[in-house]
Predicted model as a PDB file, atoms N, CA, C, CB and O in Angstrom, pLDDT in the B-factor column:
MODEL        1                                                                  
ATOM      1  N   MET A   1       0.833  -1.181   0.000  1.00 67.00           N  
ATOM      2  CA  MET A   1       0.000   0.000   0.000  1.00 67.00           C  
ATOM      3  C   MET A   1       0.882   1.249   0.000  1.00 67.00           C  
ATOM      4  CB  MET A   1      -0.950  -0.005   1.213  1.00 67.00           C  
ATOM      5  O   MET A   1       1.865   1.327   0.737  1.00 67.00           O  
ATOM      6  N   LYS A   2       0.527   2.200  -0.815  1.00 78.00           N  
ATOM      7  CA  LYS A   2       1.295   3.431  -0.933  1.00 78.00           C  
ATOM      8  C   LYS A   2       0.978   4.370   0.234  1.00 78.00           C  
ATOM      9  CB  LYS A   2       1.000   4.124  -2.279  1.00 78.00           C  
ATOM     10  O   LYS A   2      -0.186   4.588   0.570  1.00 78.00           O  
ATOM     11  N   LYS A   3       2.020   4.917   0.839  1.00 78.00           N  
ATOM     12  CA  LYS A   3       1.850   5.831   1.962  1.00 78.00           C  
ATOM     13  C   LYS A   3       1.456   7.205   1.436  1.00 78.00           C  
ATOM     14  CB  LYS A   3       3.147   5.918   2.810  1.00 78.00           C  
ATOM     15  O   LYS A   3       2.076   7.714   0.502  1.00 78.00           O  
ATOM     16  N   ARG A   4       0.415   7.814   2.037  1.00 78.00           N  
ATOM     17  CA  ARG A   4      -0.063   9.124   1.605  1.00 78.00           C  
ATOM     18  C   ARG A   4      -0.023  10.088   2.778  1.00 78.00           C  
ATOM     19  CB  ARG A   4      -1.494   9.031   1.025  1.00 78.00           C  
ATOM     20  O   ARG A   4      -0.059   9.678   3.939  1.00 78.00           O  
ATOM     21  N   ILE A   5       0.051  11.358   2.465  1.00 79.00           N  
ATOM     22  CA  ILE A   5       0.074  12.392   3.491  1.00 79.00           C  
ATOM     23  C   ILE A   5      -1.311  13.041   3.571  1.00 79.00           C  
ATOM     24  CB  ILE A   5       1.176  13.459   3.188  1.00 79.00           C  
ATOM     25  O   ILE A   5      -1.891  13.424   2.555  1.00 79.00           O  
ATOM     26  N   TYR A   6      -1.825  13.153   4.789  1.00 80.00           N  
ATOM     27  CA  TYR A   6      -3.131  13.743   5.042  1.00 80.00           C  
ATOM     28  C   TYR A   6      -3.016  14.752   6.166  1.00 80.00           C  
ATOM     29  CB  TYR A   6      -4.173  12.660   5.386  1.00 80.00           C  
ATOM     30  O   TYR A   6      -2.079  14.701   6.962  1.00 80.00           O  
ATOM     31  N   LYS A   7      -3.972  15.672   6.231  1.00 79.00           N  
ATOM     32  CA  LYS A   7      -4.061  16.570   7.380  1.00 79.00           C  
ATOM     33  C   LYS A   7      -4.426  15.728   8.598  1.00 79.00           C  
ATOM     34  CB  LYS A   7      -5.114  17.716   7.140  1.00 79.00           C  
ATOM     35  O   LYS A   7      -5.188  14.767   8.493  1.00 79.00           O  
ATOM     36  N   SER A   8      -3.888  16.088   9.729  1.00 78.00           N  
ATOM     37  CA  SER A   8      -4.158  15.355  10.966  1.00 78.00           C  
ATOM     38  C   SER A   8      -5.511  15.748  11.534  1.00 78.00           C  
ATOM     39  CB  SER A   8      -3.053  15.612  12.001  1.00 78.00           C  
ATOM     40  O   SER A   8      -5.952  16.888  11.386  1.00 78.00           O  
ATOM     41  N   SER A   9      -6.166  14.794  12.185  1.00 75.00           N  
ATOM     42  CA  SER A   9      -7.426  15.102  12.857  1.00 75.00           C  
ATOM     43  C   SER A   9      -7.177  15.799  14.192  1.00 75.00           C  
ATOM     44  CB  SER A   9      -8.243  13.822  13.072  1.00 75.00           C  
ATOM     45  O   SER A   9      -8.086  16.418  14.745  1.00 75.00           O  
ATOM     46  N   GLU A  10      -5.963  15.705  14.710  1.00 74.00           N  
ATOM     47  CA  GLU A  10      -5.589  16.401  15.943  1.00 74.00           C  
ATOM     48  C   GLU A  10      -4.954  17.727  15.549  1.00 74.00           C  
ATOM     49  CB  GLU A  10      -4.607  15.538  16.825  1.00 74.00           C  
ATOM     50  O   GLU A  10      -3.730  17.834  15.475  1.00 74.00           O  
ATOM     51  N   LYS A  11      -5.783  18.738  15.295  1.00 72.00           N  
ATOM     52  CA  LYS A  11      -5.319  19.976  14.709  1.00 72.00           C  
ATOM     53  C   LYS A  11      -5.110  21.086  15.734  1.00 72.00           C  
ATOM     54  CB  LYS A  11      -6.287  20.428  13.674  1.00 72.00           C  
ATOM     55  O   LYS A  11      -5.768  21.136  16.772  1.00 72.00           O  
ATOM     56  N   LYS A  12      -4.192  21.955  15.414  1.00 75.00           N  
ATOM     57  CA  LYS A  12      -4.035  23.216  16.123  1.00 75.00           C  
ATOM     58  C   LYS A  12      -4.640  24.315  15.265  1.00 75.00           C  
ATOM     59  CB  LYS A  12      -2.533  23.509  16.443  1.00 75.00           C  
ATOM     60  O   LYS A  12      -5.453  25.102  15.750  1.00 75.00           O  
ATOM     61  N   ILE A  13      -4.255  24.377  14.001  1.00 80.00           N  
ATOM     62  CA  ILE A  13      -4.845  25.350  13.074  1.00 80.00           C  
ATOM     63  C   ILE A  13      -5.635  24.600  12.002  1.00 80.00           C  
ATOM     64  CB  ILE A  13      -3.740  26.251  12.420  1.00 80.00           C  
ATOM     65  O   ILE A  13      -6.862  24.690  11.954  1.00 80.00           O  
ATOM     66  N   ASP A  14      -4.936  23.865  11.150  1.00 80.00           N  
ATOM     67  CA  ASP A  14      -5.639  23.129  10.097  1.00 80.00           C  
ATOM     68  C   ASP A  14      -5.149  21.688   9.964  1.00 80.00           C  
ATOM     69  CB  ASP A  14      -5.476  23.845   8.770  1.00 80.00           C  
ATOM     70  O   ASP A  14      -5.621  20.970   9.084  1.00 80.00           O  
ATOM     71  N   GLY A  15      -4.226  21.248  10.802  1.00 81.00           N  
ATOM     72  CA  GLY A  15      -3.771  19.871  10.786  1.00 81.00           C  
ATOM     73  C   GLY A  15      -2.617  19.575   9.856  1.00 81.00           C  
ATOM     74  O   GLY A  15      -2.246  18.413   9.690  1.00 81.00           O  
ATOM     75  N   VAL A  16      -2.031  20.607   9.240  1.00 86.00           N  
ATOM     76  CA  VAL A  16      -0.945  20.406   8.287  1.00 86.00           C  
ATOM     77  C   VAL A  16       0.304  19.863   8.993  1.00 86.00           C  
ATOM     78  CB  VAL A  16      -0.619  21.727   7.562  1.00 86.00           C  
ATOM     79  O   VAL A  16       0.858  18.848   8.571  1.00 86.00           O  
ATOM     80  N   CYS A  17       0.741  20.518  10.041  1.00 86.00           N  
ATOM     81  CA  CYS A  17       1.958  20.078  10.745  1.00 86.00           C  
ATOM     82  C   CYS A  17       1.784  18.690  11.350  1.00 86.00           C  
ATOM     83  CB  CYS A  17       2.328  21.080  11.849  1.00 86.00           C  
ATOM     84  O   CYS A  17       2.702  17.870  11.310  1.00 86.00           O  
ATOM     85  N   GLY A  18       0.603  18.428  11.911  1.00 85.00           N  
ATOM     86  CA  GLY A  18       0.334  17.104  12.459  1.00 85.00           C  
ATOM     87  C   GLY A  18       0.348  16.030  11.391  1.00 85.00           C  
ATOM     88  O   GLY A  18       0.831  14.922  11.627  1.00 85.00           O  
ATOM     89  N   GLY A  19      -0.178  16.349  10.216  1.00 86.00           N  
ATOM     90  CA  GLY A  19      -0.166  15.398   9.102  1.00 86.00           C  
ATOM     91  C   GLY A  19       1.228  15.103   8.603  1.00 86.00           C  
ATOM     92  O   GLY A  19       1.557  13.956   8.299  1.00 86.00           O  
ATOM     93  N   ILE A  20       2.057  16.142   8.518  1.00 86.00           N  
ATOM     94  CA  ILE A  20       3.448  15.947   8.103  1.00 86.00           C  
ATOM     95  C   ILE A  20       4.189  15.116   9.142  1.00 86.00           C  
ATOM     96  CB  ILE A  20       4.156  17.306   7.896  1.00 86.00           C  
ATOM     97  O   ILE A  20       4.984  14.244   8.790  1.00 86.00           O  
ATOM     98  N   ALA A  21       3.933  15.382  10.416  1.00 88.00           N  
ATOM     99  CA  ALA A  21       4.571  14.612  11.485  1.00 88.00           C  
ATOM    100  C   ALA A  21       4.140  13.149  11.441  1.00 88.00           C  
ATOM    101  CB  ALA A  21       4.237  15.217  12.853  1.00 88.00           C  
ATOM    102  O   ALA A  21       4.967  12.258  11.635  1.00 88.00           O  
ATOM    103  N   ASN A  22       2.866  12.891  11.190  1.00 85.00           N  
ATOM    104  CA  ASN A  22       2.390  11.508  11.078  1.00 85.00           C  
ATOM    105  C   ASN A  22       3.050  10.794   9.909  1.00 85.00           C  
ATOM    106  CB  ASN A  22       0.866  11.475  10.916  1.00 85.00           C  
ATOM    107  O   ASN A  22       3.412   9.622  10.021  1.00 85.00           O  
ATOM    108  N   TYR A  23       3.211  11.487   8.792  1.00 87.00           N  
ATOM    109  CA  TYR A  23       3.812  10.894   7.603  1.00 87.00           C  
ATOM    110  C   TYR A  23       5.262  10.472   7.858  1.00 87.00           C  
ATOM    111  CB  TYR A  23       3.750  11.879   6.437  1.00 87.00           C  
ATOM    112  O   TYR A  23       5.682   9.390   7.447  1.00 87.00           O  
ATOM    113  N   PHE A  24       6.019  11.334   8.537  1.00 89.00           N  
ATOM    114  CA  PHE A  24       7.426  11.034   8.812  1.00 89.00           C  
ATOM    115  C   PHE A  24       7.639  10.358  10.163  1.00 89.00           C  
ATOM    116  CB  PHE A  24       8.238  12.303   8.755  1.00 89.00           C  
ATOM    117  O   PHE A  24       8.777  10.085  10.546  1.00 89.00           O  
ATOM    118  N   ASP A  25       6.553  10.086  10.887  1.00 89.00           N  
ATOM    119  CA  ASP A  25       6.588   9.405  12.182  1.00 89.00           C  
ATOM    120  C   ASP A  25       7.488  10.137  13.184  1.00 89.00           C  
ATOM    121  CB  ASP A  25       7.070   7.964  12.003  1.00 89.00           C  
ATOM    122  O   ASP A  25       8.358   9.533  13.813  1.00 89.00           O  
ATOM    123  N   ILE A  26       7.261  11.447  13.318  1.00 91.00           N  
ATOM    124  CA  ILE A  26       7.982  12.261  14.295  1.00 91.00           C  
ATOM    125  C   ILE A  26       6.976  13.046  15.126  1.00 91.00           C  
ATOM    126  CB  ILE A  26       8.988  13.222  13.593  1.00 91.00           C  
ATOM    127  O   ILE A  26       5.781  13.054  14.828  1.00 91.00           O  
ATOM    128  N   ASP A  27       7.463  13.697  16.159  1.00 90.00           N  
ATOM    129  CA  ASP A  27       6.619  14.475  17.054  1.00 90.00           C  
ATOM    130  C   ASP A  27       6.102  15.729  16.338  1.00 90.00           C  
ATOM    131  CB  ASP A  27       7.398  14.862  18.333  1.00 90.00           C  
ATOM    132  O   ASP A  27       6.895  16.448  15.730  1.00 90.00           O  
ATOM    133  N   PRO A  28       4.802  16.006  16.393  1.00 88.00           N  
ATOM    134  CA  PRO A  28       4.255  17.193  15.733  1.00 88.00           C  
ATOM    135  C   PRO A  28       4.852  18.511  16.243  1.00 88.00           C  
ATOM    136  CB  PRO A  28       2.762  17.222  15.916  1.00 88.00           C  
ATOM    137  O   PRO A  28       4.908  19.493  15.503  1.00 88.00           O  
ATOM    138  N   THR A  29       5.290  18.531  17.482  1.00 89.00           N  
ATOM    139  CA  THR A  29       5.894  19.747  18.028  1.00 89.00           C  
ATOM    140  C   THR A  29       7.167  20.112  17.277  1.00 89.00           C  
ATOM    141  CB  THR A  29       6.198  19.571  19.516  1.00 89.00           C  
ATOM    142  O   THR A  29       7.443  21.294  17.072  1.00 89.00           O  
ATOM    143  N   VAL A  30       7.934  19.131  16.870  1.00 92.00           N  
ATOM    144  CA  VAL A  30       9.162  19.381  16.105  1.00 92.00           C  
ATOM    145  C   VAL A  30       8.821  20.030  14.765  1.00 92.00           C  
ATOM    146  CB  VAL A  30       9.951  18.059  15.881  1.00 92.00           C  
ATOM    147  O   VAL A  30       9.486  20.975  14.340  1.00 92.00           O  
ATOM    148  N   VAL A  31       7.795  19.527  14.110  1.00 88.00           N  
ATOM    149  CA  VAL A  31       7.384  20.089  12.819  1.00 88.00           C  
ATOM    150  C   VAL A  31       6.868  21.516  13.015  1.00 88.00           C  
ATOM    151  CB  VAL A  31       6.292  19.201  12.151  1.00 88.00           C  
ATOM    152  O   VAL A  31       7.183  22.402  12.221  1.00 88.00           O  
ATOM    153  N   ARG A  32       6.083  21.741  14.061  1.00 88.00           N  
ATOM    154  CA  ARG A  32       5.565  23.086  14.321  1.00 88.00           C  
ATOM    155  C   ARG A  32       6.692  24.074  14.607  1.00 88.00           C  
ATOM    156  CB  ARG A  32       4.588  23.057  15.496  1.00 88.00           C  
ATOM    157  O   ARG A  32       6.657  25.208  14.129  1.00 88.00           O  
ATOM    158  N   LEU A  33       7.687  23.653  15.380  1.00 91.00           N  
ATOM    159  CA  LEU A  33       8.829  24.539  15.655  1.00 91.00           C  
ATOM    160  C   LEU A  33       9.618  24.836  14.387  1.00 91.00           C  
ATOM    161  CB  LEU A  33       9.753  23.912  16.705  1.00 91.00           C  
ATOM    162  O   LEU A  33      10.056  25.968  14.183  1.00 91.00           O  
ATOM    163  N   ALA A  34       9.800  23.848  13.548  1.00 89.00           N  
ATOM    164  CA  ALA A  34      10.500  24.066  12.274  1.00 89.00           C  
ATOM    165  C   ALA A  34       9.714  25.040  11.408  1.00 89.00           C  
ATOM    166  CB  ALA A  34      10.709  22.726  11.522  1.00 89.00           C  
ATOM    167  O   ALA A  34      10.303  25.892  10.742  1.00 89.00           O  
ATOM    168  N   TRP A  35       8.387  24.923  11.410  1.00 87.00           N  
ATOM    169  CA  TRP A  35       7.551  25.813  10.626  1.00 87.00           C  
ATOM    170  C   TRP A  35       7.670  27.258  11.122  1.00 87.00           C  
ATOM    171  CB  TRP A  35       6.095  25.350  10.678  1.00 87.00           C  
ATOM    172  O   TRP A  35       7.701  28.191  10.320  1.00 87.00           O  
ATOM    173  N   VAL A  36       7.735  27.438  12.440  1.00 88.00           N  
ATOM    174  CA  VAL A  36       7.912  28.777  13.009  1.00 88.00           C  
ATOM    175  C   VAL A  36       9.266  29.358  12.601  1.00 88.00           C  
ATOM    176  CB  VAL A  36       7.791  28.733  14.549  1.00 88.00           C  
ATOM    177  O   VAL A  36       9.359  30.540  12.270  1.00 88.00           O  
ATOM    178  N   ILE A  37      10.296  28.547  12.623  1.00 88.00           N  
ATOM    179  CA  ILE A  37      11.638  29.015  12.235  1.00 88.00           C  
ATOM    180  C   ILE A  37      11.635  29.450  10.771  1.00 88.00           C  
ATOM    181  CB  ILE A  37      12.703  27.900  12.464  1.00 88.00           C  
ATOM    182  O   ILE A  37      12.179  30.505  10.444  1.00 88.00           O  
ATOM    183  N   PHE A  38      11.027  28.650   9.880  1.00 84.00           N  
ATOM    184  CA  PHE A  38      10.948  29.026   8.467  1.00 84.00           C  
ATOM    185  C   PHE A  38      10.153  30.319   8.289  1.00 84.00           C  
ATOM    186  CB  PHE A  38      10.308  27.895   7.647  1.00 84.00           C  
ATOM    187  O   PHE A  38      10.491  31.149   7.445  1.00 84.00           O  
ATOM    188  N   THR A  39       9.107  30.484   9.076  1.00 86.00           N  
ATOM    189  CA  THR A  39       8.292  31.693   8.975  1.00 86.00           C  
ATOM    190  C   THR A  39       9.080  32.919   9.422  1.00 86.00           C  
ATOM    191  CB  THR A  39       7.015  31.551   9.814  1.00 86.00           C  
ATOM    192  O   THR A  39       9.010  33.969   8.783  1.00 86.00           O  
ATOM    193  N   LEU A  40       9.824  32.792  10.505  1.00 89.00           N  
ATOM    194  CA  LEU A  40      10.604  33.920  11.013  1.00 89.00           C  
ATOM    195  C   LEU A  40      11.822  34.226  10.142  1.00 89.00           C  
ATOM    196  CB  LEU A  40      11.051  33.639  12.435  1.00 89.00           C  
ATOM    197  O   LEU A  40      12.360  35.332  10.197  1.00 89.00           O  
ATOM    198  N   ALA A  41      12.255  33.266   9.349  1.00 86.00           N  
ATOM    199  CA  ALA A  41      13.434  33.444   8.501  1.00 86.00           C  
ATOM    200  C   ALA A  41      13.046  33.900   7.098  1.00 86.00           C  
ATOM    201  CB  ALA A  41      14.233  32.142   8.424  1.00 86.00           C  
ATOM    202  O   ALA A  41      13.647  33.466   6.116  1.00 86.00           O  
ATOM    203  N   GLY A  42      12.064  34.756   7.002  1.00 81.00           N  
ATOM    204  CA  GLY A  42      11.735  35.311   5.697  1.00 81.00           C  
ATOM    205  C   GLY A  42      10.275  35.218   5.310  1.00 81.00           C  
ATOM    206  O   GLY A  42       9.886  35.761   4.276  1.00 81.00           O  
ATOM    207  N   GLY A  43       9.459  34.557   6.093  1.00 77.00           N  
ATOM    208  CA  GLY A  43       8.033  34.501   5.812  1.00 77.00           C  
ATOM    209  C   GLY A  43       7.578  33.416   4.863  1.00 77.00           C  
ATOM    210  O   GLY A  43       6.382  33.313   4.589  1.00 77.00           O  
ATOM    211  N   ALA A  44       8.485  32.602   4.351  1.00 78.00           N  
ATOM    212  CA  ALA A  44       8.097  31.545   3.411  1.00 78.00           C  
ATOM    213  C   ALA A  44       7.219  30.484   4.075  1.00 78.00           C  
ATOM    214  CB  ALA A  44       9.341  30.887   2.821  1.00 78.00           C  
ATOM    215  O   ALA A  44       6.449  29.804   3.396  1.00 78.00           O  
ATOM    216  N   GLY A  45       7.328  30.342   5.377  1.00 79.00           N  
ATOM    217  CA  GLY A  45       6.530  29.346   6.088  1.00 79.00           C  
ATOM    218  C   GLY A  45       5.045  29.621   6.020  1.00 79.00           C  
ATOM    219  O   GLY A  45       4.251  28.681   5.979  1.00 79.00           O  
ATOM    220  N   ILE A  46       4.649  30.875   6.008  1.00 84.00           N  
ATOM    221  CA  ILE A  46       3.236  31.232   5.939  1.00 84.00           C  
ATOM    222  C   ILE A  46       2.655  30.826   4.586  1.00 84.00           C  
ATOM    223  CB  ILE A  46       3.045  32.743   6.176  1.00 84.00           C  
ATOM    224  O   ILE A  46       1.592  30.209   4.521  1.00 84.00           O  
ATOM    225  N   VAL A  47       3.344  31.169   3.531  1.00 84.00           N  
ATOM    226  CA  VAL A  47       2.879  30.818   2.181  1.00 84.00           C  
ATOM    227  C   VAL A  47       2.840  29.304   2.019  1.00 84.00           C  
ATOM    228  CB  VAL A  47       3.795  31.450   1.099  1.00 84.00           C  
ATOM    229  O   VAL A  47       1.874  28.764   1.478  1.00 84.00           O  
ATOM    230  N   ALA A  48       3.874  28.617   2.480  1.00 84.00           N  
ATOM    231  CA  ALA A  48       3.927  27.155   2.363  1.00 84.00           C  
ATOM    232  C   ALA A  48       2.790  26.501   3.149  1.00 84.00           C  
ATOM    233  CB  ALA A  48       5.285  26.625   2.862  1.00 84.00           C  
ATOM    234  O   ALA A  48       2.201  25.525   2.684  1.00 84.00           O  
ATOM    235  N   TYR A  49       2.475  27.030   4.339  1.00 84.00           N  
ATOM    236  CA  TYR A  49       1.394  26.471   5.152  1.00 84.00           C  
ATOM    237  C   TYR A  49       0.053  26.641   4.449  1.00 84.00           C  
ATOM    238  CB  TYR A  49       1.356  27.139   6.537  1.00 84.00           C  
ATOM    239  O   TYR A  49      -0.752  25.710   4.414  1.00 84.00           O  
ATOM    240  N   ILE A  50      -0.190  27.814   3.893  1.00 86.00           N  
ATOM    241  CA  ILE A  50      -1.458  28.066   3.202  1.00 86.00           C  
ATOM    242  C   ILE A  50      -1.610  27.139   2.004  1.00 86.00           C  
ATOM    243  CB  ILE A  50      -1.547  29.534   2.750  1.00 86.00           C  
ATOM    244  O   ILE A  50      -2.684  26.579   1.782  1.00 86.00           O  
ATOM    245  N   ILE A  51      -0.549  26.976   1.237  1.00 88.00           N  
ATOM    246  CA  ILE A  51      -0.592  26.076   0.077  1.00 88.00           C  
ATOM    247  C   ILE A  51      -0.840  24.638   0.526  1.00 88.00           C  
ATOM    248  CB  ILE A  51       0.724  26.164  -0.731  1.00 88.00           C  
ATOM    249  O   ILE A  51      -1.654  23.931  -0.068  1.00 88.00           O  
ATOM    250  N   ALA A  52      -0.135  24.205   1.578  1.00 86.00           N  
ATOM    251  CA  ALA A  52      -0.318  22.839   2.080  1.00 86.00           C  
ATOM    252  C   ALA A  52      -1.734  22.634   2.619  1.00 86.00           C  
ATOM    253  CB  ALA A  52       0.711  22.532   3.179  1.00 86.00           C  
ATOM    254  O   ALA A  52      -2.314  21.565   2.428  1.00 86.00           O  
ATOM    255  N   ALA A  53      -2.295  23.638   3.285  1.00 86.00           N  
ATOM    256  CA  ALA A  53      -3.650  23.525   3.834  1.00 86.00           C  
ATOM    257  C   ALA A  53      -4.678  23.378   2.717  1.00 86.00           C  
ATOM    258  CB  ALA A  53      -3.984  24.751   4.702  1.00 86.00           C  
ATOM    259  O   ALA A  53      -5.689  22.697   2.887  1.00 86.00           O  
ATOM    260  N   ILE A  54      -4.423  24.014   1.580  1.00 89.00           N  
ATOM    261  CA  ILE A  54      -5.343  23.919   0.454  1.00 89.00           C  
ATOM    262  C   ILE A  54      -5.195  22.582  -0.275  1.00 89.00           C  
ATOM    263  CB  ILE A  54      -5.110  25.076  -0.516  1.00 89.00           C  
ATOM    264  O   ILE A  54      -6.190  21.979  -0.677  1.00 89.00           O  
ATOM    265  N   ILE A  55      -3.967  22.125  -0.443  1.00 88.00           N  
ATOM    266  CA  ILE A  55      -3.698  20.929  -1.254  1.00 88.00           C  
ATOM    267  C   ILE A  55      -3.941  19.625  -0.498  1.00 88.00           C  
ATOM    268  CB  ILE A  55      -2.270  20.959  -1.749  1.00 88.00           C  
ATOM    269  O   ILE A  55      -4.486  18.678  -1.065  1.00 88.00           O  
ATOM    270  N   MET A  56      -3.544  19.565   0.772  1.00 83.00           N  
ATOM    271  CA  MET A  56      -3.637  18.307   1.525  1.00 83.00           C  
ATOM    272  C   MET A  56      -5.092  17.924   1.798  1.00 83.00           C  
ATOM    273  CB  MET A  56      -2.871  18.422   2.850  1.00 83.00           C  
ATOM    274  O   MET A  56      -5.929  18.782   2.077  1.00 83.00           O  
ATOM    275  N   GLU A  57      -5.375  16.638   1.716  1.00 81.00           N  
ATOM    276  CA  GLU A  57      -6.710  16.119   2.010  1.00 81.00           C  
ATOM    277  C   GLU A  57      -6.831  15.813   3.498  1.00 81.00           C  
ATOM    278  CB  GLU A  57      -7.005  14.853   1.171  1.00 81.00           C  
ATOM    279  O   GLU A  57      -5.826  15.604   4.177  1.00 81.00           O  
ATOM    280  N   ASP A  58      -8.075  15.788   4.007  1.00 80.00           N  
ATOM    281  CA  ASP A  58      -8.316  15.373   5.380  1.00 80.00           C  
ATOM    282  C   ASP A  58      -8.055  13.882   5.519  1.00 80.00           C  
ATOM    283  CB  ASP A  58      -9.753  15.715   5.811  1.00 80.00           C  
ATOM    284  O   ASP A  58      -8.095  13.134   4.542  1.00 80.00           O  
ATOM    285  N   GLU A  59      -7.784  13.459   6.764  1.00 75.00           N  
ATOM    286  CA  GLU A  59      -7.596  12.040   7.028  1.00 75.00           C  
ATOM    287  C   GLU A  59      -8.843  11.262   6.628  1.00 75.00           C  
ATOM    288  CB  GLU A  59      -7.265  11.802   8.510  1.00 75.00           C  
ATOM    289  O   GLU A  59      -9.956  11.735   6.855  1.00 75.00           O  
ATOM    290  N   PRO A  60      -8.685  10.089   6.042  1.00 73.00           N  
ATOM    291  CA  PRO A  60      -9.863   9.276   5.741  1.00 73.00           C  
ATOM    292  C   PRO A  60     -10.604   8.909   7.030  1.00 73.00           C  
ATOM    293  CB  PRO A  60      -9.457   7.997   4.971  1.00 73.00           C  
ATOM    294  O   PRO A  60      -9.981   8.745   8.079  1.00 73.00           O  
ATOM    295  N   ASN A  61     -11.895   8.784   6.953  1.00 69.00           N  
ATOM    296  CA  ASN A  61     -12.741   8.424   8.096  1.00 69.00           C  
ATOM    297  C   ASN A  61     -12.748   9.473   9.191  1.00 69.00           C  
ATOM    298  CB  ASN A  61     -12.289   7.118   8.672  1.00 69.00           C  
ATOM    299  O   ASN A  61     -13.061   9.164  10.341  1.00 69.00           O  
ATOM    300  N   TYR A  62     -12.402  10.735   8.846  1.00 57.00           N  
ATOM    301  CA  TYR A  62     -12.425  11.821   9.825  1.00 57.00           C  
ATOM    302  C   TYR A  62     -13.626  12.701   9.545  1.00 57.00           C  
ATOM    303  CB  TYR A  62     -11.110  12.651   9.784  1.00 57.00           C  
ATOM    304  O   TYR A  62     -13.818  13.154   8.416  1.00 57.00           O  
ATOM    305  N   ILE A  63     -14.435  12.947  10.565  1.00 58.00           N  
ATOM    306  CA  ILE A  63     -15.597  13.812  10.426  1.00 58.00           C  
ATOM    307  C   ILE A  63     -15.369  15.046  11.291  1.00 58.00           C  
ATOM    308  CB  ILE A  63     -16.916  13.070  10.831  1.00 58.00           C  
ATOM    309  O   ILE A  63     -15.181  14.939  12.502  1.00 58.00           O  
ATOM    310  N   ASP A  64     -15.388  16.217  10.660  1.00 58.00           N  
ATOM    311  CA  ASP A  64     -15.186  17.469  11.382  1.00 58.00           C  
ATOM    312  C   ASP A  64     -16.528  17.887  11.974  1.00 58.00           C  
ATOM    313  CB  ASP A  64     -14.602  18.589  10.443  1.00 58.00           C  
ATOM    314  O   ASP A  64     -17.433  18.281  11.239  1.00 58.00           O  
ATOM    315  N   LEU A  65     -16.661  17.804  13.295  1.00 56.00           N  
ATOM    316  CA  LEU A  65     -17.912  18.130  13.967  1.00 56.00           C  
ATOM    317  C   LEU A  65     -18.118  19.636  14.091  1.00 56.00           C  
ATOM    318  CB  LEU A  65     -17.944  17.491  15.340  1.00 56.00           C  
ATOM    319  O   LEU A  65     -19.217  20.082  14.419  1.00 56.00           O  
ATOM    320  N   GLU A  66     -17.071  20.426  13.833  1.00 56.00           N  
ATOM    321  CA  GLU A  66     -17.191  21.861  13.950  1.00 56.00           C  
ATOM    322  C   GLU A  66     -17.816  22.489  12.709  1.00 56.00           C  
ATOM    323  CB  GLU A  66     -15.841  22.466  14.209  1.00 56.00           C  
ATOM    324  O   GLU A  66     -18.238  23.644  12.764  1.00 56.00           O  
ATOM    325  N   LYS A  67     -17.888  21.780  11.614  1.00 52.00           N  
ATOM    326  CA  LYS A  67     -18.441  22.330  10.364  1.00 52.00           C  
ATOM    327  C   LYS A  67     -19.926  22.259  10.355  1.00 52.00           C  
ATOM    328  CB  LYS A  67     -17.898  21.602   9.160  1.00 52.00           C  
ATOM    329  O   LYS A  67     -20.558  22.675   9.384  1.00 52.00           O  
TER     330      LYS A  67                                                      
ENDMDL                                                                          
END                                                                             
């Protein structure tokens, strides 16, 4: 089975960092800290996050009760 990247159901903003952490099997806090560093080092992290939030799909079998 091919491994796919999805937004995490355990979200802080939109689940992008959690999804990336799940894909690489690392702690989501590490990914979030790296994202903050990229954002502070020129702002590219904000654009990358927005693009990832639009492109990445939600986890299968996840129902957003807030919608």
